[in-house]
C-alpha positions in Angstrom: 0.0 0.0 0.0 2.9 2.4 0.8 4.2 1.8 -2.7 1.1 3.4 -4.1 1.8 6.7 -2.3 4.2 9.4 -3.3 7.7 9.3 -1.9 6.9 12.4 0.3 3.8 10.7 1.8 5.7 7.4 2.4 8.4 9.3 4.3 5.8 11.1 6.4 3.9 7.9 7.3 7.2 6.2 8.2 8.1 9.1 10.4 4.7 9.0 12.1 5.1 5.3 12.7 8.5 5.9 14.3 7.3 8.7 16.4 4.3 6.7 17.6 6.6 3.7 18.4 8.9 6.0 20.4 6.0 7.5 22.3 4.6 4.1 23.1 8.0 2.9 24.3 8.3 6.0 26.5 4.8 5.4 28.0 5.6 1.8 28.6 8.9 2.8 30.4 7.1 5.3 32.6 4.4 2.8 33.4 7.1 0.2 34.3 8.9 2.8 36.5 5.6 3.8 38.2 4.7 0.2 38.9 8.1 -0.6 40.3 8.7 2.7 42.1 10.4 2.4 45.5 7.8 3.5 48.0 9.2 3.0 51.5 7.0 3.5 54.6 7.4 6.5 56.8 9.2 4.3 59.4 10.7 0.9 58.8 12.8 -1.2 61.2 16.3 -2.0 59.8 18.0 -5.3 60.3 21.3 -5.3 62.1 24.2 -7.6 61.3 25.7 -8.2 64.8 29.4 -8.8 65.3 30.4 -6.1 67.9 30.9 -7.0 71.5 32.0 -3.7 73.0 29.7 -1.8 75.3 29.6 2.0 76.0 28.9 4.1 79.1 28.9 7.8 80.0 32.4 9.0 80.5 33.7 7.0 77.6 35.4 8.5 74.5 34.9 7.3 71.0 35.8 8.2 67.4 33.4 8.8 64.5 34.0 9.0 60.8 31.6 10.3 58.2 32.4 9.8 54.5 30.4 9.9 51.3 32.1 7.2 49.4 30.8 8.2 46.0 29.7 4.6 45.2 33.4 4.0 44.7 33.2 5.5 41.2 33.8 9.2 41.8 37.6 9.4 42.2 39.8 12.2 41.1 39.6 11.1 37.5 35.9 11.6 37.2 33.4 14.3 36.5 29.6 13.9 36.5 26.9 15.2 34.2 24.6 16.4 37.0 27.3 18.9 38.2 28.0 20.1 34.7 30.5 17.4 33.6 30.1 15.0 30.7 30.5 11.5 32.3 27.7 9.2 33.2 29.8 6.1 33.7 32.5 7.6 35.8 35.0 4.7 36.3 36.1 1.5 34.7 35.6 -1.6 36.8 39.4 -1.6 37.5 39.3 2.0 38.7 36.2 1.3 40.8 38.0 -1.6 42.6 41.0 0.7 43.1 38.8 3.3 44.7 37.1 0.7 46.9 40.5 -0.5 48.1 41.6 3.0 48.8 38.6 3.6 50.9 39.0 0.4 52.9 42.7 1.1 53.3 41.7 4.4 55.0 39.4 2.4 57.3 42.4 0.3 58.4 44.9 3.2 58.5 42.7 5.3 60.8 40.1 3.0 62.5 37.0 4.7 63.9 34.6 3.3 66.4 31.6 4.5 64.4 31.3 5.0 60.6 28.6 6.9 58.8 28.9 6.1 55.1 26.8 7.5 52.2 26.4 6.5 48.6 27.0 2.8 49.3 25.9 0.6 46.4 24.4 -2.9 46.8 23.7 -3.8 43.2 23.9 -0.9 40.7 25.0 -0.8 37.1 27.0 2.3 37.8 29.3 0.3 40.1 29.3 -2.9 38.0 26.8 -4.6 40.3 29.5 -4.9 43.0 28.1 -5.0 46.5 30.3 -2.3 48.1 28.4 -2.6 51.4 29.4 -6.2 51.7 33.0 -5.3 50.7 33.1 -2.7 53.5 31.6 -5.1 56.0 34.3 -7.7 55.1 36.9 -5.2 56.1 35.2 -4.3 59.3 34.5 -7.8 60.8 34.2 -6.7 64.4 31.5 -4.1 63.7 27.7 -4.2 63.9 26.3 -2.7 60.8 23.0 -1.5 59.3 21.9 -0.3 55.9 19.0 1.9 54.7 18.2 2.2 51.0 17.6 5.7 49.6 18.0 5.1 45.9 16.3 2.1 44.2 15.3 2.3 40.6 14.9 -0.7 38.3 16.1 1.3 35.3 17.2 5.0 35.3 16.6 6.0 31.6 18.6 9.2 31.5 20.9 10.6 30.2 22.5 8.8 27.1 24.0 6.3 27.8 21.4 5.7 30.6 22.5 5.1 34.2 20.4 1.9 34.4 19.7 0.0 37.6 20.5 1.7 40.9 20.3 0.1 44.3 22.1 2.2 46.9 21.8 3.8 50.3 23.6 4.7 53.6 25.3 2.5 56.0 26.3 2.7 59.7 29.1 0.6 61.2 29.7 0.4 65.0 32.3 -1.3 67.2 29.6 -1.0 69.9 26.6 -3.3 69.9 23.6 -1.7 68.2 20.3 -2.4 70.0 18.0 -1.2 67.3 17.9 0.7 63.9 15.2 2.4 62.0 14.8 3.9 58.5 12.9 7.2 58.6 11.6 8.5 55.3 12.3 12.2 54.6 10.1 14.5 52.5 10.6 14.1 48.8 10.4 17.4 46.9 9.8 15.8 43.5 6.5 14.9 41.9 5.5 12.3 39.3 7.1 11.5 36.8 10.5 12.8 38.1 9.9 11.2 41.5 9.7 7.6 40.2 13.4 7.6 39.2 14.7 9.8 42.0 16.2 9.3 45.4 14.0 8.7 48.5 16.2 10.3 51.1 16.0 9.0 54.7 17.5 9.0 58.1 19.2 5.9 59.4 18.7 6.0 63.1 20.7 3.5 65.2 20.8 3.1 68.9 23.4 2.0 71.5 22.3 1.2 75.0 24.6 2.9 77.5 25.7 0.8 80.5 24.8 1.9 84.0 22.0 4.2 82.7 18.6 4.2 81.1 19.9 6.5 78.3 20.9 5.7 74.8 23.5 7.0 72.3 21.4 7.8 69.2 23.3 7.8 65.9 21.7 9.5 62.9 23.3 8.9 59.5 22.0 11.0 56.6 22.4 12.2 53.1 20.1 15.2 52.4 18.8 16.5 49.1 21.2 17.8 46.5 19.6 18.7 43.2 16.3 20.4 44.3 15.3 24.1 44.4 15.9 24.3 48.1 12.5 23.3 49.3 13.5 19.7 49.8 16.5 20.6 51.9 14.4 22.8 54.1 11.7 20.2 54.6 14.2 17.5 55.3 16.2 19.6 57.8 12.9 20.5 59.6 12.1 16.8 60.0 15.7 16.1 61.2 15.3 18.9 63.8 12.0 17.3 65.1 13.7 13.9 65.6 16.7 15.6 67.3 14.4 17.5 69.7 12.5 14.4 70.5 15.7 12.6 71.5 16.9 15.6 73.4 13.7 15.6 75.5 14.4 12.0 76.5 17.8 12.9 77.7 19.6 10.7 75.2 23.0 11.4 73.7 22.8 12.3 70.1 25.3 12.3 67.2 24.1 13.3 63.7 26.6 12.9 60.9 26.7 12.7 57.1 26.5 14.6 53.9 24.1 17.5 54.5 24.5 19.0 51.1 24.4 22.2 53.1 26.8 24.3 55.0 26.2 25.2 58.6 25.8 29.0 59.1 28.3 29.0 62.0 31.1 27.7 59.7 33.3 30.2 57.8 33.6 29.1 54.2 35.3 32.2 52.9 38.3 30.2 51.9 36.1 28.4 49.3 34.4 31.0 47.1 31.4 30.2 45.0 32.1 30.2 41.3 29.6 31.1 38.7 27.7 28.2 37.0 28.8 25.7 39.6 26.5 23.7 41.8 26.1 25.3 45.2 24.9 23.8 48.5 22.2 25.1 50.7 22.6 26.7 54.1 21.4 25.5 57.5 20.7 28.3 59.9 21.9 26.9 63.2 20.1 29.7 65.0 16.8 27.9 64.2 17.9 25.0 66.4 17.9 24.7 70.2 21.0 25.9 72.0 21.7 22.4 73.2 23.4 21.4 69.9 26.9 21.9 68.5 27.2 22.1 64.7 30.6 21.0 63.4 32.4 21.3 60.1 36.1 21.5 59.7 36.8 24.6 57.5 40.6 24.0 57.2 40.1 21.3 54.5 37.2 21.1 52.0 35.0 18.0 52.5 33.8 17.9 48.9 34.7 19.0 45.4 32.7 19.9 42.3 32.2 17.2 39.7 32.0 19.6 36.8 35.5 18.5 35.8 38.0 15.9 36.9 40.3 16.8 39.8 43.4 15.1 38.6 45.4 17.5 36.4 43.2 20.5 37.3 44.4 23.7 39.0 43.6 23.1 42.7 43.8 26.8 43.5 40.8 27.7 41.4 38.7 24.5 41.9 35.2 24.7 43.4 35.2 23.2 46.9 32.5 22.7 49.5 32.0 22.3 53.2 28.9 20.0 53.4 30.0 17.0 55.5 30.0 17.2 59.3 28.3 16.5 62.6 25.8 17.7 65.1 26.2 16.9 68.8 23.9 17.1 71.7 25.2 19.2 74.6 25.9 16.1 76.8 28.7 15.2 74.3 32.1 16.9 74.5 34.0 17.5 71.3 37.6 16.5 71.7 38.8 16.9 68.1 37.5 17.4 64.5 39.5 17.0 61.3 38.9 16.5 57.6 41.5 14.3 56.1 42.9 15.8 52.8 43.1 12.7 50.6 43.0 14.9 47.4 39.7 13.3 46.5 41.6 10.3 45.1 38.9 7.7 45.9 35.8 9.8 46.2 34.6 13.3 45.5 34.4 13.7 49.3 37.1 13.7 51.9 36.5 11.7 55.2 35.8 13.7 58.3 36.9 12.4 61.7 35.7 13.3 65.1 36.7 12.3 68.7 34.2 12.9 71.4 33.5 12.0 75.1 30.1 11.2 76.5 29.7 13.4 79.5 28.7 11.7 82.8 
């Protein structure tokens, strides 16, 4: 039948068929993503893998590390399209394993009692389906550990080439026995259809019973919103404050740590100017919180770098740096030291931040 039409009409019909086929494929993809969308409950208990035998009591000191591990694929060789770079696949499998080994080497070189880790993949195409959580756990055999998913998408269709399957989250490791852990869903600022292929940010709340007291040490691991218009960060920070205040009223000890994707207003970031057309973090106004908290970021070393270009070979003096990783302490915890380790972003686009504290009697 097409042969009976003029060449122009045949081309038009073929184009219409192709367009209709593409639209049908897109609709099927969005239907699939909608059906398989990760929809966690507001509060979910998290299983704990128990290996720790140590106990903790008021008066004890402990060390804490927070580190966004960049799913072991955001080393100094990488950029990323969401920050203005060009890469989607940011590491070869060999480079990813090298980054992973560099991260676990740091765990061994400077052991911490508690680790807050973000961007930890279980089974993602972007990290060659390597279970980095299991790899970290194998290097920390004497730790209890818990994991909370915040990014589960059966197939992420953008950009080209597509990111594909993502199964990732945040993980807490502790040398002290964890008695309980919860995943608390944070507000999501995105609506359908963007929401179905986006992160579902959360708090991972773990608890350590303190000997000789009815109190607990409450550990909150987080990775707050990054690529929103600011409303998501604000809503998530508000919920965080509500949970913190609730624990404060109970008289518990509280340590919050992670990647806030925001700077604390009490931290001087003048050494790291904001450059035009670069991603910029939000700001947490610490005055909006109770006076019973201490907000901590080490301004002497940047905790994160921009991914608009690779760090290796770039001019470090004009690079875009950030202070977005840190801690919040309740007033019954004494800060002994705080330091961001300058690892030149070799294994991740974040540097690890270490803290030493004492639980006041």
